[in-house]
Each structure stands twice: as C-alpha cells, then as structure tokens.
C-alpha positions as CSV (number, residue, x, y, z in Angstrom):
1,M,0.0,0.0,0.0
2,K,2.9,2.3,0.8
3,D,4.4,1.8,-2.7
4,I,1.1,2.7,-4.3
5,L,0.8,5.9,-2.3
6,I,4.4,6.9,-3.3
7,I,3.6,6.3,-6.9
8,V,0.4,8.3,-6.8
9,A,2.2,11.2,-5.0
10,F,5.0,11.1,-7.6
11,L,2.5,11.3,-10.4
12,A,0.6,14.1,-8.7
13,V,3.9,16.0,-8.2
14,C,4.9,15.4,-11.9
15,A,1.5,16.6,-13.1
16,S,1.2,19.7,-10.9
17,P,3.4,22.0,-13.1
18,V,1.4,21.0,-16.2
19,L,-1.9,21.6,-14.5
20,L,-0.7,25.0,-13.1
21,A,0.5,26.0,-16.6
22,V,-2.9,25.1,-18.0
23,L,-4.7,27.2,-15.4
24,I,-2.4,30.1,-16.1
25,L,-3.1,29.8,-19.9
26,K,-6.8,30.1,-19.2
27,I,-6.4,33.7,-18.0
28,P,-8.1,36.0,-20.6
29,F,-4.9,38.1,-21.0
30,V,-2.9,35.1,-22.1
31,V,-5.6,33.9,-24.4
32,R,-5.7,37.4,-26.1
33,I,-1.9,37.3,-26.6
34,L,-2.0,33.8,-27.9
35,R,-4.6,34.8,-30.6
36,A,-2.3,37.6,-31.7
37,K,1.1,37.0,-33.2
38,I,3.7,35.6,-30.9
39,N,5.8,38.4,-29.8
40,T,8.6,39.1,-27.3
41,E,6.1,39.9,-24.5
42,L,4.6,36.4,-24.8
43,R,8.0,34.8,-24.8
44,T,9.0,36.8,-21.8
45,Y,5.8,36.0,-20.0
46,V,6.0,32.3,-20.7
47,G,9.6,32.2,-19.7
48,I,8.9,33.9,-16.4
49,V,6.0,31.6,-15.7
50,S,7.9,28.5,-16.6
51,V,10.8,29.5,-14.3
52,I,8.3,30.2,-11.5
53,I,6.6,26.8,-11.9
54,V,9.4,24.5,-13.0
55,L,12.4,25.7,-11.0
56,P,10.9,25.1,-7.5
57,F,9.5,21.8,-8.8
58,V,12.8,20.5,-10.0
59,L,14.8,21.9,-7.0
60,L,12.5,21.1,-4.1
61,V,9.6,18.8,-4.8
62,L,11.2,16.2,-7.1
63,P,14.1,15.3,-4.9
64,M,11.8,14.9,-1.9
65,V,9.6,12.5,-3.7
66,I,12.2,10.5,-5.7
67,G,15.1,10.8,-3.3
68,P,14.4,7.9,-1.0
69,H,13.6,5.6,-4.0
70,I,16.3,6.6,-6.4
71,T,18.3,3.4,-5.8
72,T,15.4,1.3,-7.3
73,F,16.2,2.9,-10.6
74,F,19.9,2.0,-10.6
75,P,20.1,-1.0,-8.2
76,K,23.5,-2.3,-9.4
77,S,25.5,0.8,-9.1
78,R,28.2,1.6,-6.5
79,W,26.3,4.5,-5.1
80,A,23.1,2.4,-4.7
81,Y,25.1,-0.1,-2.6
82,A,26.6,2.8,-0.7
83,M,23.2,4.2,0.1
84,Q,21.8,0.8,1.0
85,Y,24.6,-0.1,3.4
86,N,25.1,3.5,4.7
87,T,28.7,3.8,3.6
88,E,30.7,5.7,1.0
89,T,31.2,4.6,-2.6
90,Q,35.0,4.2,-2.1
91,Y,34.2,1.3,0.3
92,V,32.1,-0.6,-2.3
93,V,34.0,-3.1,-4.5
94,I,32.1,-4.6,-7.4
95,D,33.8,-7.4,-9.4
96,P,33.2,-7.3,-13.1
97,Q,30.5,-9.8,-14.2
98,P,32.0,-12.8,-16.1
99,H,30.8,-13.5,-19.6
100,D,31.0,-17.3,-19.7
101,C,27.2,-17.8,-19.9
102,E,26.4,-15.3,-22.7
103,F,24.4,-16.8,-25.6
104,F,26.4,-15.2,-28.4
105,K,29.9,-16.1,-26.9
106,A,31.6,-18.7,-29.0
107,P,30.4,-21.4,-29.5
108,I,27.1,-19.6,-30.1
109,G,24.2,-21.1,-28.3
110,N,22.7,-21.6,-24.9
111,K,25.3,-22.2,-22.2
112,Y,22.7,-23.4,-19.6
113,C,24.1,-21.2,-16.8
114,H,23.8,-17.7,-15.4
115,F,25.5,-15.6,-12.7
116,D,24.0,-14.6,-9.4
117,R,25.1,-11.5,-7.6
118,T,26.5,-12.2,-4.1
119,V,26.9,-9.2,-1.7
120,S,29.0,-9.5,1.5
121,T,29.7,-6.9,4.0
122,Q,32.4,-6.3,6.6
123,T,32.7,-3.7,9.2
124,G,36.0,-1.9,8.8
125,D,38.5,-1.3,11.5
126,A,40.0,2.0,12.7
127,S,42.0,2.4,9.4
128,V,38.7,2.9,7.5
129,Y,36.9,4.8,10.2
130,N,34.6,1.9,11.1
131,K,32.8,2.1,7.7
132,T,31.0,-0.8,6.2
133,L,33.0,-2.5,3.4
134,V,30.7,-3.9,0.7
135,Y,31.9,-6.6,-1.7
136,V,29.9,-7.7,-4.7
137,S,30.9,-10.9,-6.5
138,W,29.4,-13.4,-8.9
139,D,28.5,-17.1,-8.5
140,K,28.0,-19.3,-11.6
141,V,24.7,-21.2,-11.4
142,P,23.8,-24.0,-13.8
143,D,20.4,-23.8,-15.4
C-alpha cells in the first residue's frame, strides 16, 4: 500500500506544473496574446511563468519524492550499494561480471548457466573509520 501511495504522490507532483500552466493559460490576458502574433512579450511571460513553476518543482519537490527511492532505478551501481549499506562509494567493491554464460559467446548457443550476484559486508577497523565495506561478487549457477 505504501508503494502505491508513493507512486500516486510522484504522479501528482509530476502533473502539478502542467496543471498549473494550463490554469495560467486560461487567463483571458494570455488567451488574447495567444490569438495575436507571438511576440517578445509572450516569450518573456511564458519564460517567467515556466521559471516560477518548473524551477521550484525541480529543485524542491522532485528530490523529496524521488530521493528515497532513487536506488530502485539503478540497483546495481556503486552509489546504490553505498546508500543501501550506509557507507561511502569508495568502500564498495564490485567485481566485473563474467561473460562465460552469454548466448552469443563462441560457441554460439545456450550455455545453460547464469551468474547470481553475491553481496557480502564487513565492518572496517579504525583504518577505514569503522565504515562498512561492501563486496559484490558473482557465482556461476547452472540452469
């Protein structure tokens, strides 16, 4: 239920600048200018309105809504692991994924295997300021 509320809030926040712009365009002054030729006054007015609407949205509202859930968009990155385990990116070590099980690797065809991600953590000593060290490795799993 919490995820659904977060998605609905995100969609409402994304739609609010558009709805506000539509309400502003309903003002008779703006409609009268739109019927005339587009001139510099209209460009200036639209530019000011878009800055007033979009800038606070991008700077304030969007980070508050998306911020806690940003790691779901990039779950395999170093900073996502750093946020998940409350450490810094320099303490996250990700081994490169092996390519033994790829379909198009010679000989071409199904290799009947895949690699699972294994994450292990270790609390550092005084030399790393008691930070959590995160190691990401790969285990070959037959299909």
